C-alpha positions in Angstrom: 0.2 0.0 0.4 1.5 3.2 -0.8 2.0 5.8 1.9 -0.4 8.6 1.9 1.0 12.3 1.0 0.7 13.9 4.4 3.1 10.3 5.4 5.4 11.8 2.6 6.7 15.0 4.4 8.9 14.1 7.1 10.0 17.0 9.2 7.6 19.1 7.1 5.6 21.7 8.6 2.9 21.5 6.3 2.6 18.1 7.1 -0.5 19.5 9.6 -2.0 22.9 10.1 -0.1 25.2 12.1 -0.5 24.8 16.0 -0.1 28.5 16.2 -3.4 30.8 16.6 -5.9 30.4 14.0 -3.3 28.7 12.1 -1.0 31.4 11.4 1.8 30.0 9.4 5.4 28.8 11.1 7.1 31.3 9.4 10.2 30.2 11.8 10.0 26.6 10.8 9.3 26.8 7.0 12.3 27.1 5.0 12.6 27.0 0.9 13.1 23.6 0.8 9.8 22.8 2.0 7.6 24.0 -0.7 8.0 21.9 -3.7 7.2 18.2 -1.3 4.5 20.2 0.0 3.2 21.3 -3.4 3.6 17.7 -4.6 1.9 15.7 -1.6 -0.9 18.5 -1.6 -1.9 17.5 -4.9 -1.8 14.2 -4.9 -3.9 14.1 -1.7 -6.2 16.3 -3.3 -6.6 14.4 -6.5 -7.4 11.1 -4.2 -10.2 13.1 -2.4 -11.7 14.4 -5.9 -11.5 10.2 -7.0 -13.3 9.2 -3.9 -16.0 12.5 -4.5 -16.3 11.2 -8.3 -16.7 7.3 -8.0 -19.5 7.6 -5.4 -22.1 4.8 -6.3 -24.7 6.8 -4.6 -26.7 9.8 -6.4 -25.3 13.0 -5.5 -26.3 14.8 -3.1 -24.4 18.0 -1.1 -23.1 16.3 1.6 -21.7 14.0 -0.5 -20.1 15.9 -3.1 -20.3 19.8 -2.7 -19.5 19.7 0.7 -16.1 17.3 0.3 -15.4 19.0 -2.9 -15.5 22.1 -0.2 -13.3 20.9 2.0 -10.6 19.4 -0.5 -7.4 20.7 -0.9 -6.4 21.7 2.7 -2.6 20.3 2.3 -2.0 22.3 -0.7 -4.5 25.4 0.4 -1.6 25.6 3.3 1.4 25.3 1.2 0.1 27.4 -1.9 -1.0 30.3 0.5 2.6 30.6 2.4 4.3 30.1 -0.9 2.5 32.7 -3.0 2.4 35.0 0.3 6.7 35.0 0.5 6.9 35.4 -3.4 5.1 38.3 -3.7 6.4 39.8 -0.2 9.8 38.4 -0.1 11.1 36.5 -3.1 15.0 34.8 -3.7 16.0 32.6 -7.0 14.8 29.5 -5.3 11.4 30.4 -4.7 11.2 32.4 -7.9 12.7 28.7 -9.6 10.0 26.9 -8.3 7.3 29.4 -9.0 8.9 28.5 -12.4 8.6 24.9 -12.1 5.0 24.9 -9.9 2.9 27.8 -11.6 2.3 25.2 -15.0 1.7 22.5 -12.4 -0.6 23.8 -10.2 -2.9 25.0 -13.8 -2.7 21.6 -15.1 -3.7 20.4 -11.3 -6.8 22.4 -11.3 -7.8 21.4 -14.8 -7.9 17.7 -13.8 -10.3 18.7 -11.2 -12.4 21.4 -12.9 -12.6 19.1 -16.1 -12.5 15.4 -14.6 -16.0 13.8 -15.8 -17.3 12.2 -13.1 -17.3 14.9 -10.7 -18.6 17.5 -13.4 -21.8 14.8 -13.8 -22.3 14.9 -10.1 -22.0 18.9 -10.0 -24.4 19.0 -13.0 -26.8 16.4 -11.5 -27.2 18.5 -8.1 -27.8 21.5 -10.2 -30.4 20.1 -11.9 -32.5 18.9 -9.2 -31.4 22.3 -7.2 -35.2 23.6 -7.1 -36.3 20.5 -5.5 -33.4 20.0 -2.6 -35.1 22.7 -0.1 -31.5 24.4 0.5 -30.8 27.3 2.3 -29.6 30.2 0.8 -25.9 29.7 1.0 -25.6 26.2 -0.3 -28.2 27.1 -3.0 -25.9 29.7 -4.4 -22.9 27.2 -3.9 -24.5 24.6 -6.0 -25.6 27.4 -9.1 -21.7 28.6 -8.5 -19.7 25.5 -8.4 -21.8 24.3 -11.8 -21.0 27.6 -13.1 -17.3 27.3 -12.6 -17.2 23.9 -14.2 -19.2 25.0 -17.4 -17.0 28.2 -17.2 -13.8 26.3 -17.2 -14.2 23.7 -19.8 -16.0 20.7 -18.5 -18.6 20.5 -21.4 -16.4 20.7 -24.2 -15.0 17.9 -26.4 -12.2 15.6 -25.6 -10.0 17.7 -28.0 -11.1 21.4 -26.8 -10.9 19.6 -23.0 -6.7 19.0 -24.0 -6.4 22.5 -25.9 -7.7 24.0 -22.7 -5.3 22.0 -20.8 -2.5 23.1 -22.9 -3.6 26.8 -23.0 -3.9 26.8 -19.0 0.0 25.5 -18.6 1.0 27.8 -21.2 -0.5 30.9 -19.8 0.6 29.9 -16.0 4.1 29.8 -16.9 4.1 32.8 -18.9 2.5 35.1 -16.2 5.3 33.6 -14.0 7.5 34.9 -16.3 6.1 38.3 -17.0 6.1 38.8 -12.9 9.2 37.9 -12.6 10.9 39.5 -15.5 8.9 43.2 -14.0 10.5 42.7 -10.6 13.5 41.9 -11.4 13.7 45.0 -14.3 12.6 47.4 -11.3 15.7 46.3 -9.4 18.2 46.4 -12.6 16.9 49.9 -13.9 17.3 51.7 -10.4 18.5 55.1 -11.3 22.1 55.6 -10.2 22.4 59.4 -9.6 26.2 60.5 -9.7 25.9 63.8 -7.8 23.8 65.4 -4.8 23.8 68.4 -6.2 21.7 66.6 -8.9 19.0 65.7 -5.9 17.9 69.0 -5.0 14.8 69.2 -3.8 14.6 66.0 -1.7 14.6 65.9 2.4 17.9 64.8 3.9 16.0 61.8 5.1 15.3 60.7 1.0 18.8 61.4 -0.3 20.5 59.4 3.3 18.3 56.8 1.8 19.6 56.9 -1.7 22.9 56.9 -0.9 22.1 53.7 1.4 20.2 51.8 -1.3 23.5 52.8 -3.1 25.9 51.4 -1.2 24.1 48.2 -0.8 25.0 48.1 -4.4 28.7 49.0 -4.0 28.2 52.5 -5.2 29.6 54.0 -2.6 29.2 57.9 -3.2 26.6 57.6 -5.8 22.7 57.3 -4.9 19.9 55.0 -5.7 16.5 56.1 -6.9 14.2 52.7 -6.7 11.6 52.5 -9.1 8.1 51.9 -8.3 5.6 49.6 -10.2 3.3 52.8 -11.8 4.2 54.7 -14.8 5.0 58.0 -12.5 7.2 58.1 -9.9 6.7 60.0 -6.5 10.2 61.6 -6.3 9.2 63.6 -10.0 7.2 65.7 -7.3 10.1 67.0 -5.2 13.5 66.4 -7.7 14.2 69.7 -9.4 16.2 68.9 -11.7 14.4 68.4 -14.7 16.8 66.4 -16.6 16.6 64.0 -13.9 12.9 64.0 -14.1 13.4 63.2 -17.8 15.7 60.5 -17.2 14.0 58.9 -14.6 10.2 58.8 -16.2 12.0 57.7 -19.6 13.4 54.9 -17.8 10.1 54.1 -15.7 8.1 54.1 -18.9 10.9 52.3 -20.7 10.3 49.2 -18.8 9.9 45.6 -20.7 9.8 47.0 -24.2 13.7 47.5 -24.7 15.1 44.5 -25.3 17.0 42.5 -23.2 16.2 39.3 -21.2 13.3 41.3 -19.3 11.7 42.4 -22.3 8.1 41.8 -21.6 6.3 42.3 -25.2 6.6 38.9 -26.6 4.8 37.6 -23.4 2.2 40.1 -23.4 1.4 39.4 -27.1 1.2 35.3 -26.1 -0.7 36.0 -23.5 -3.4 37.8 -24.7 -3.6 35.6 -28.1 -3.9 32.1 -25.7 -7.1 34.3 -23.5 -8.6 35.2 -26.9 -8.4 31.6 -28.0 -9.9 30.0 -24.5 -12.5 32.3 -24.6 -14.0 31.3 -27.6 -13.1 27.3 -27.2 -15.7 28.6 -24.2 -18.2 30.0 -26.9 -17.4 33.8 -26.3 -16.2 36.3 -29.0 -13.2 37.5 -26.9 -11.3 37.2 -23.4 -13.2 40.6 -21.9 -16.9 39.3 -23.0 -15.5 36.1 -21.1 -14.3 38.0 -18.2 -17.0 40.4 -17.4 -20.0 37.7 -18.3 -19.2 37.1 -14.4 -18.9 40.4 -13.4 -21.2 43.0 -12.0 -21.0 44.9 -15.1 -22.0 41.9 -17.1 -21.1 43.1 -20.7 -18.3 44.6 -22.8 -20.7 46.9 -23.7 -21.7 48.0 -20.2 -17.6 48.3 -19.4 -17.0 50.3 -23.2 -19.7 52.7 -22.0 -18.7 54.1 -18.7 -15.1 54.7 -19.7 -16.8 56.4 -22.8 -18.9 58.5 -20.6 -16.1 59.3 -18.3 -13.0 60.2 -20.6 -13.9 63.2 -22.4 -14.4 65.1 -19.1 -11.5 63.5 -17.4 -9.3 64.6 -20.4 -11.1 68.3 -20.3 -10.1 68.2 -16.5 -6.4 67.2 -17.4 -6.0 69.6 -20.1 -7.5 72.4 -17.7 -5.2 71.5 -15.3 -2.2 71.2 -17.9 -2.8 75.1 -18.9 -2.6 75.6 -15.5 1.0 74.4 -15.4 2.5 75.4 -18.0 1.4 79.0 -17.3 3.1 78.3 -13.5 6.1 77.1 -15.9 6.2 80.6 -18.6 5.8 82.6 -15.1 8.7 81.4 -14.0 10.9 81.8 -17.3 11.0 78.4 -18.0 11.4 78.5 -21.2 9.7 74.8 -22.7 6.8 73.3 -22.6 4.7 70.8 -20.1 5.9 67.5 -20.6 5.2 64.0 -18.4 7.9 64.5 -16.3 7.3 68.0 -15.7 3.6 67.3 -14.4 4.0 66.3 -10.5 6.9 68.7 -10.0 4.5 71.5 -11.3 1.3 70.5 -9.8 3.0 70.4 -6.5 3.9 74.1 -6.6 0.2 74.6 -7.9 -1.2 72.8 -5.3 1.0 74.9 -2.7 -0.3 78.2 -4.5 -3.6 77.3 -4.2 -4.1 75.7 -1.0 -0.8 77.2 0.6 0.3 73.8 1.6 2.5 70.8 -0.1 3.4 67.4 0.7 6.9 68.4 2.4 4.2 70.2 4.8 2.0 67.6 5.5 4.6 64.9 6.1 6.0 65.7 9.7 2.6 65.1 10.7 2.1 61.6 9.0 4.1 59.5 10.9 3.3 55.9 9.8 2.9 54.1 13.3 0.7 57.0 14.1 -0.9 56.8 10.7 -1.7 53.0 11.4 -2.5 53.0 15.3 -4.2 56.5 15.8 -5.5 56.7 11.8 -6.6 53.3 10.6 -6.8 51.4 13.8 -8.8 54.2 15.5 -11.5 54.5 12.8 -11.8 51.0 12.7 -12.8 51.1 16.7 -15.1 54.3 15.8 -16.8 52.5 13.3 -16.8 48.9 14.0 -15.8 48.8 17.7 -12.6 46.9 16.9 -9.3 46.8 18.9 -5.8 45.7 18.1 -3.2 44.4 20.2 0.5 44.0 18.7 1.6 40.4 19.1 5.7 39.6 19.4 5.3 36.1 20.0 4.0 35.3 16.5 6.9 34.6 13.7 7.7 36.6 10.9 9.3 36.2 7.3 11.3 39.7 7.7 12.1 42.0 10.5 10.0 44.6 9.7 7.0 42.7 9.6 4.5 43.7 12.5 1.3 41.0 13.6 -1.3 42.4 15.3 -4.3 40.6 17.5 -7.7 42.1 16.3 -10.6 41.8 19.1 -14.5 41.9 17.9 -16.7 44.7 19.6 -17.5 42.4 22.3 -14.2 41.7 23.2 -13.7 37.9 21.5 -10.5 37.4 19.0 -11.4 38.4 15.4 -8.5 38.0 13.7 -4.3 38.3 13.2 -3.6 41.2 10.9 -0.1 40.8 9.7 1.3 44.4 8.6 4.1 44.9 6.0 5.0 48.2 5.2 8.2 48.9 3.6 9.7 48.0 0.0 12.8 45.9 -0.5 14.3 44.4 -3.8 12.5 41.0 -2.7 8.9 42.3 -2.8 7.0 43.3 -5.7 5.6 47.0 -6.4 2.0 47.9 -5.8 0.2 47.3 -2.6 -2.3 44.8 -1.9 -4.0 42.3 0.8 -3.6 38.9 0.9 -5.1 35.9 3.2 -3.0 33.4 4.7 -5.9 31.7 6.2 -9.8 32.2 5.5 -13.0 31.9 7.6 -15.0 29.4 7.1 -17.8 27.4 8.9 -17.6 24.6 7.4 -13.5 24.5 8.6 -14.4 25.8 11.6 -11.5 28.5 10.4 -10.9 32.0 11.2 -9.0 34.9 9.4 -5.4 35.5 9.3 -5.0 38.4 6.8 -2.1 40.9 5.2 -1.8 44.5 4.3 1.3 44.7 2.0 2.5 48.0 0.9 5.7 49.6 -0.6 6.9 52.9 1.1 10.6 53.7 1.1 12.2 52.5 4.8 14.2 55.3 6.2 17.5 55.3 7.8 17.7 53.7 11.1 16.4 55.7 13.8 15.0 58.1 11.4 10.8 58.2 11.6 8.8 56.9 8.5 6.9 60.1 7.1 4.2 59.9 4.8 2.6 61.5 1.6 -1.1 61.8 1.2 -0.9 58.7 -1.1 0.7 56.6 1.2 -2.0 57.3 3.6 -4.5 56.9 1.5 -3.3 53.4 0.3 -3.2 52.5 4.4 -6.6 53.1 4.7 -7.5 51.4 1.2 -6.0 48.3 2.0 -7.4 47.6 5.4 -10.5 48.0 3.5 -9.8 44.9 2.0 -8.7 42.9 5.1 -11.7 44.2 6.8 -13.6 42.3 4.2 -11.7 39.5 5.3 -11.8 39.6 8.7 -15.6 40.2 9.0 -16.5 37.2 6.8 -19.3 34.9 7.8 -20.0 32.5 5.7 -20.4 28.6 6.0 -18.5 27.7 2.4 -14.9 28.6 2.2 -15.1 29.2 -2.1 -17.3 32.4 -0.6 -15.0 33.8 1.9 -14.2 37.1 2.2 -13.1 38.7 -0.7 -14.4 35.8 -3.1 -16.4 38.4 -4.9 -16.7 39.6 -8.3 -13.3 41.6 -9.1 -15.7 45.0 -9.7 -17.0 44.8 -6.4 -14.1 43.8 -4.8 -12.7 47.2 -4.2 -16.1 48.8 -3.4 -15.0 48.3 0.5 -11.6 48.8 0.4 -12.6 52.1 -1.4 -15.7 53.2 1.3 -12.4 52.7 4.0 -10.4 55.4 2.3 -13.2 58.0 3.6 -12.0 57.6 7.3 -8.8 59.2 6.4 -10.0 62.6 6.2 -13.2 62.7 8.3 -12.3 65.5 10.8 -12.3 63.4 13.8 -10.1 60.9 12.5 -7.6 63.1 10.9 -7.1 65.2 14.2 -6.2 62.0 16.3 -3.5 60.7 13.7 -2.4 64.1 12.1 0.2 65.2 14.6 3.5 66.5 14.5 6.0 63.8 15.0 8.7 65.5 16.8 6.7 68.3 19.3 2.9 66.1 19.5 1.2 69.4 18.4 -1.7 68.5 16.5 -1.8 69.6 12.7 -3.4 73.0 12.1 -6.6 73.8 11.7 -6.0 75.8 9.3 -3.7 73.3 7.3 -6.4 71.0 8.1 -8.7 72.7 6.5 -6.8 73.4 3.4 -6.0 69.6 2.8 -10.0 68.8 2.9 -9.9 71.8 0.3 -7.5 70.2 -1.9 -9.6 67.2 -1.9 -10.4 67.5 -5.9 -6.9 68.8 -6.7 -5.5 67.2 -9.8 -8.4 64.8 -10.3 -8.4 65.6 -13.8 -5.1 64.0 -14.2 -5.5 61.4 -11.7 -8.5 60.1 -13.7 -6.9 60.3 -17.2 -4.0 58.4 -16.0 -6.2 55.6 -14.5 -9.0 55.5 -17.1 -6.2 55.4 -19.9 -5.0 52.1 -18.2 -8.0 51.0 -18.0 -8.8 51.4 -21.6 -5.5 49.6 -23.3 -6.7 46.8 -20.7 -10.0 46.9 -22.4 -8.5 47.1 -25.7 -6.1 44.4 -25.8 -8.6 41.9 -24.4 -11.6 42.5 -26.8 -9.6 41.0 -29.6 -10.2 38.1 -31.5 -6.9 35.8 -31.2 -5.9 36.8 -35.0 -6.0 40.4 -34.3 -3.9 40.1 -31.1 -0.9 42.7 -32.0 2.7 40.9 -32.4 5.6 41.8 -29.6 6.9 44.3 -32.4 3.2 45.9 -32.7 2.3 46.0 -29.4 3.1 49.8 -28.0 1.9 50.8 -31.1 -1.6 49.1 -30.6 -0.9 50.8 -27.2 -1.2 54.1 -28.9 -3.8 53.9 -31.5 -6.1 52.4 -28.6 -5.7 55.7 -26.8 -5.7 57.6 -29.4 -9.2 56.1 -30.7 -10.4 56.5 -27.1 -9.3 60.3 -27.0 -7.6 59.7 -24.1 -3.9 60.0 -25.6 -2.0 62.9 -23.7 1.3 62.7 -24.1 1.6 65.0 -20.4 -0.9 62.2 -19.1 0.7 58.7 -19.7 -1.6 55.7 -18.9 -0.6 54.5 -14.9 0.6 51.4 -16.5 1.8 50.4 -19.9 1.1 46.9 -20.9 4.6 45.8 -20.6 4.6 46.4 -16.6 0.9 46.3 -15.9 0.9 43.3 -13.6 -2.9 44.2 -13.0 -4.2 42.6 -16.2 -1.7 40.0 -16.3 -2.9 38.5 -13.3 -6.7 38.8 -11.4 -7.5 42.1 -13.3 -7.4 40.9 -16.8 -10.0 42.7 -18.4 -10.5 44.0 -15.2 -8.8 47.4 -14.3 -11.9 49.1 -14.8 -13.0 47.8 -11.7 -11.8 50.7 -9.2 -14.2 53.2 -11.2 -16.6 50.9 -11.3 -16.6 50.3 -7.6 -15.9 54.0 -7.3 -19.5 54.6 -7.8 -20.7 52.5 -5.2 -18.0 53.6 -2.7 -18.7 57.1 -3.6 -22.8 56.5 -3.1 -21.9 54.8 0.3 -20.0 57.6 1.2 -23.3 59.8 1.1 -25.0 57.2 3.2 -22.4 57.7 5.6 -23.1 61.4 5.6 -26.8 61.3 5.7 -27.0 58.9 8.6 -24.6 60.6 10.9 -21.1 59.6 9.8 -18.8 58.1 12.1 -21.4 56.0 14.4 -21.4 52.5 15.3 -24.8 51.8 14.1 -23.8 52.6 10.7 -20.9 50.2 11.0 -22.7 47.5 12.2 -25.8 47.9 9.2 -22.5 48.2 6.5 -20.7 44.9 8.2 -24.0 43.3 8.3 -25.1 44.0 4.5 -21.9 43.6 2.9 -18.9 42.9 4.5 -19.6 39.7 6.4 -21.8 38.0 3.4 -18.5 37.9 1.2 -19.6 35.8 -1.8 -22.5 34.1 -0.3 -25.1 36.4 -2.2 -25.1 38.4 -5.1 -23.1 41.3 -5.2 -25.5 43.9 -6.3 -28.1 42.3 -4.1 -25.9 42.7 -0.7 -25.8 46.3 -2.4 -29.3 47.3 -2.9 -29.8 45.6 0.8 -27.2 48.2 2.0 -28.5 51.2 0.6 -32.1 50.5 -0.6 -31.4 51.2 -4.4 -29.8 50.9 -7.2 -26.3 53.1 -7.5 -26.3 56.9 -8.4 -23.3 58.0 -10.2 -23.7 61.8 -8.9 -21.7 61.1 -6.4 -18.7 60.2 -8.2 -19.3 62.8 -11.2 -19.0 65.4 -8.3 -16.0 63.8 -6.2 -14.1 63.6 -9.3 -14.8 66.8 -11.0 -16.6 65.3 -13.3 -20.2 66.8 -13.4 
């Protein structure tokens, strides 16, 4: 008799669920060498579980088919949750090699389940008799959604088409892994080396020191290193006075992935788009966008195109008015040049300083990281939901700057564990994201372990971490995702937390952004890091007045990225541009949509657009789509007394606790009492 998969994992910490609270990962015991054996044992174990379900002689029931399907793969889930958490947050060469090997194997493993004929026959049998089973609402939804998942994965296709789907999924997994690794490797390779401190005029002493330390870490003593973040625009462009250096930084940023060399992503992007389009057509959809959007709240390509087309003209007009203001400032200073993309952030900061009499440099002493986290993000969660937080120093972490907090509910019971990983490093991918390491489920008896990963530049040892407003917004936004997972109160793991449509998942996190400028919250955390003095009332008032500033630029760069995402994924396979044509295709798409502004490049270009190589493929529009719901929800809070526990409880009960157990828009209507109104979004963005 063959030993079972778990017995194969001798001295492997994944062998059993973690004995730490809420099955918090044993980061202190897990080594790189444990992952591949864990993956192999986990896949084998789950396939044995699936075979047992599919081969049963008894007629299918929820209890003998869907419940064991939901419970299957626990070992594999333990391994994958930690592995992909570390691949994003603290990778290395060995993890990247494992990722390249395991990604196509995991895709094949998923196909073994979703294309299993015997299993699908049981799922389909349940679906056909669902009306007669007397199911509760969540279980009925599980029947419907499981059946839909199998069909959308190709379970009804012919044998030949299933084999093609398997091949496509395997290749896509390999290509996406290469894309992600290329993006990270090129960001590190292209960090901007500056030879002279004089060129860094405009930066703070702390920023200059950090650049010197970064250079020293690469044996570039006496020079300075400016790391790149994942977006097109780079934070230091708002401060650097040297126009040539600004041009160089933005040029390098925009060149990523399409300038030749080992990290060029054009072939990969073109191939991924072509494979996705072919996959969609195998499943009966015209394009990949049609396939994706059929399972989102938007529903159709036409609905997304209509929303983007409706917003773009007003956003571009606003951006052009803002550009005229910036050009006027340049002219008034005798600049003698036309505004360029690398000038925008620098002169926008000056206009904001003139118009509202403050800039980021004036705000930053009042925005110290720990204060923002404890007295801002956590304070808001306490005031609106009754949560309290206690830092845990006894739980292991994977990197020394990572912190862990236990979250207690309003009644004092332990609710969740929250991992906070704030700092950028070369081993960490760009951007900011939330990740669940353990998901809540009544069926599994599990709670939530969730993390927020941010990319804030770490200051020299002993110096405070002072944030800008964008970074503060990111902290509140990502914690909104964490709350969505913490408050999950569902039976089935398939519906846990943020397992909702992509164009709904950003809604709760965007709502949580409202508290960062809510007066009582802002007053609580905006305290000078040295003197302890609160932010002066007049400065606070000017911050609030400036809320709509530069929204033309912000909306246009976002819409431009959304447009190129849709343009690429609304193509038939034969229409996908080749690698050599890709960047020209991007330019044509922006031109056709009326979003081609040289001074406002897309927030991401196709060759470093990590969102759409992953879960946001044909879905980057989701942020603005969700913001309609968000802005309307903010109005509801204002109409109902603002920061009140009763309001938070209503939002928690109606939306946050339900995960994917109820149709997303049904959740929204149950909370708001009606369909969403777009007017608050238009007002917020200055598009009305």
